[in-house]
PATORNU-437836 format. One record per residue (C-alpha): residue in one letter; y, x, z. Coordinates in steps of 0.1 Angstrom, whole numbers, plus 5000, padded with zeros to 4 digits. Example, Ala and Ser with C-alpha at 12.3 -4.5 7.8 and 13.67 -1.06 7.14 Angstrom:
2
r Y X Z
A 4955 5123 5078
S 4989 5137 5071
//
This chain:
291
r Y X Z
X 9581 5552 4915
X 9557 5549 4886
X 9565 5524 4859
X 9533 5504 4850
X 9522 5492 4816
X 9528 5455 4815
X 9558 5436 4828
X 9573 5401 4823
X 9609 5395 4813
X 9620 5360 4824
X 9652 5341 4818
X 9660 5333 4854
X 9695 5318 4850
X 9684 5281 4850
X 9656 5284 4876
X 9661 5271 4912
X 9651 5289 4943
X 9616 5273 4944
X 9609 5282 4908
X 9622 5318 4914
X 9599 5321 4944
X 9569 5308 4925
X 9578 5332 4897
X 9578 5363 4919
X 9546 5353 4937
X 9528 5342 4906
X 9535 5375 4887
X 9525 5394 4918
X 9492 5376 4920
X 9485 5381 4883
X 9490 5419 4888
X 9521 5423 4867
X 9537 5457 4871
X 9574 5445 4869
X 9596 5414 4867
X 9627 5419 4846
X 9655 5394 4849
X 9690 5391 4832
X 9725 5388 4845
X 9750 5368 4825
X 9770 5340 4841
X 9745 5327 4867
X 9730 5345 4896
X 9745 5378 4908
X 9721 5405 4898
X 9716 5424 4931
X 9714 5392 4952
X 9687 5378 4929
X 9669 5411 4930
X 9667 5409 4968
X 9654 5374 4967
X 9627 5382 4942
X 9617 5413 4962
X 9614 5392 4994
X 9590 5368 4977
X 9566 5395 4964
X 9546 5423 4979
X 9538 5449 4953
X 9557 5438 4922
X 9585 5460 4909
X 9617 5440 4904
X 9641 5452 4877
X 9675 5440 4866
X 9673 5436 4829
X 9702 5440 4826
X 9729 5442 4853
X 9764 5441 4838
X 9784 5472 4847
X 9816 5452 4846
X 9803 5430 4874
X 9805 5457 4901
X 9820 5491 4905
X 9797 5522 4903
X 9798 5527 4941
X 9786 5492 4947
X 9758 5496 4921
X 9745 5527 4939
X 9748 5510 4973
X 9728 5480 4960
X 9702 5502 4943
X 9697 5523 4975
X 9697 5493 4998
X 9671 5474 4979
X 9648 5504 4975
X 9651 5513 5012
X 9645 5477 5024
X 9617 5469 4999
X 9596 5501 4996
X 9610 5516 4964
X 9602 5486 4942
X 9636 5480 4926
X 9647 5493 4892
X 9684 5491 4884
X 9688 5484 4847
X 9724 5487 4836
X 9742 5476 4804
X 9777 5473 4789
X 9770 5436 4780
X 9791 5419 4753
X 9827 5412 4746
X 9825 5374 4751
X 9809 5379 4786
X 9831 5408 4796
X 9865 5398 4782
X 9860 5361 4777
X 9843 5352 4809
X 9852 5380 4834
X 9886 5389 4821
X 9880 5427 4818
X 9890 5450 4790
X 9858 5459 4770
X 9857 5497 4766
X 9839 5519 4741
X 9802 5513 4751
X 9789 5549 4754
X 9820 5565 4769
X 9823 5536 4794
X 9787 5539 4804
X 9789 5577 4808
X 9819 5574 4830
X 9801 5547 4851
X 9770 5569 4855
X 9791 5599 4865
X 9808 5578 4891
X 9774 5567 4904
X 9764 5604 4907
X 9795 5612 4926
X 9793 5583 4950
X 9793 5595 4986
X 9770 5571 5004
X 9754 5574 5039
X 9723 5555 5027
X 9700 5574 5004
X 9671 5561 4984
X 9635 5574 4979
X 9641 5579 4941
X 9667 5569 4915
X 9651 5541 4895
X 9676 5537 4868
X 9674 5526 4831
X 9699 5517 4805
X 9701 5488 4780
X 9700 5511 4749
X 9697 5502 4713
X 9716 5528 4693
X 9710 5565 4692
X 9740 5575 4713
X 9732 5551 4741
X 9695 5562 4740
X 9707 5598 4743
X 9727 5589 4773
X 9697 5572 4788
X 9676 5603 4782
X 9702 5627 4797
X 9713 5607 4828
X 9686 5581 4837
X 9648 5574 4839
X 9649 5559 4804
X 9657 5527 4785
X 9651 5490 4781
X 9656 5480 4744
X 9658 5443 4739
X 9652 5422 4707
X 9636 5451 4690
X 9606 5458 4668
X 9579 5486 4669
X 9600 5504 4643
X 9628 5506 4668
X 9604 5515 4695
X 9593 5545 4675
X 9630 5555 4668
X 9638 5551 4705
X 9608 5573 4716
X 9620 5600 4692
X 9654 5601 4708
X 9642 5598 4744
X 9615 5624 4741
X 9580 5622 4756
X 9587 5619 4793
X 9613 5592 4797
X 9604 5555 4804
X 9606 5534 4773
X 9604 5498 4786
X 9604 5474 4756
X 9611 5437 4758
X 9591 5415 4734
X 9593 5377 4731
X 9561 5357 4724
X 9553 5320 4718
X 9516 5314 4724
X 9509 5288 4698
X 9493 5287 4664
X 9515 5259 4653
X 9539 5275 4628
X 9566 5248 4631
X 9567 5249 4669
X 9567 5287 4670
X 9596 5290 4645
X 9616 5262 4663
X 9612 5280 4696
X 9621 5313 4680
X 9652 5299 4663
X 9664 5283 4695
X 9657 5314 4716
X 9675 5338 4691
X 9706 5317 4685
X 9726 5332 4714
X 9718 5367 4702
X 9726 5361 4666
X 9762 5354 4676
X 9766 5388 4692
X 9779 5418 4672
X 9759 5444 4692
X 9726 5428 4683
X 9735 5422 4647
X 9744 5459 4642
X 9711 5468 4659
X 9691 5447 4635
X 9709 5461 4605
X 9699 5496 4617
X 9662 5487 4618
X 9661 5472 4584
X 9672 5436 4585
X 9697 5424 4559
X 9727 5401 4565
X 9710 5374 4544
X 9680 5375 4568
X 9703 5366 4598
X 9721 5336 4583
X 9712 5300 4592
X 9694 5310 4624
X 9674 5338 4608
X 9647 5338 4581
X 9609 5338 4587
X 9605 5376 4587
X 9633 5380 4613
X 9621 5352 4636
X 9584 5363 4634
X 9595 5399 4643
X 9616 5387 4673
X 9591 5362 4686
X 9554 5369 4681
X 9532 5339 4677
X 9496 5329 4667
X 9462 5336 4682
X 9456 5357 4712
X 9444 5386 4690
X 9475 5383 4667
X 9499 5384 4696
X 9480 5412 4714
X 9481 5433 4682
X 9519 5428 4680
X 9523 5439 4716
X 9500 5468 4711
X 9521 5480 4682
X 9549 5488 4707
X 9525 5510 4727
X 9513 5527 4695
X 9549 5533 4686
X 9556 5551 4720
X 9564 5524 4746
X 9557 5532 4782
X 9559 5496 4793
X 9561 5463 4775
X 9580 5434 4792
X 9566 5402 4778
X 9590 5373 4775
X 9567 5343 4773
X 9587 5315 4758
X 9573 5280 4765
X 9561 5262 4733
X 9573 5229 4749
X 9608 5244 4753
X 9608 5244 4791
X 9631 5268 4809
X 9602 5282 4829
X 9580 5308 4813
X 9546 5299 4797
X 9521 5306 4825
X 9492 5302 4801
X 9505 5331 4781
X 9513 5351 4812
X 9478 5346 4824
X 9463 5355 4790
X 9482 5387 4786
X 9482 5398 4823
X 9477 5435 4830
X 9439 5431 4838
X 9434 5418 4802
X 9445 5452 4789
X 9419 5473 4807
//
């Protein structure tokens, strides 16, 4: 498959089946190239992927990210192949090592060394002896650090960095090389009200600030410890969640393309704090607006 330019990353955990169906149909109608969705402690990743595919016609549906501790490698390959055979090569399996609180605390697994554990998982996927094949292997990794990016380059179609900046996008492109997919997630809050935007950003980033993997990632790209205390300072929040006029937000998204992104997945946070995405923003920044 070809990975298009503009996607949407949506927090689906709190959405019911009607909202999920509306989401898939709505993004399909707006011409979005892909819908990325998470896996944490709510919907099973592959089951949700099947539902979203069944409610859309041309939209690529991508796990962003499926937890490798949630299913063995054989099951991951079987799920990937099944969804692509049944839904016309529209499923992208994004894989990640998740975080200690979700793996050890919630699932009861031992959290292994991230790169070694992921490499072993990918090798098991390659060795899986299935009767059902797939048109192509549509596989990306949640990759932030250089070693995981190298693994994504060597064993998959590319990477989905999350909570990054154009500086990180440039670093990731350098590691991945020119041909691999670089699918970058970027949060936006489509408002010119500074207080609302920062409140939304602070609320949206709180869960990530508590996770060591992300904190180490932000230190690598130039944020200091002081900038991450008390919910994050203005520079940090404004980097994580773009806000302002249409032109300002579009320039921020374009900066990722200029830095080497293949695809930008827009996470449109609702200025009113609703769990559903901001459809006004999704309509404003839809793929046709980039022509």
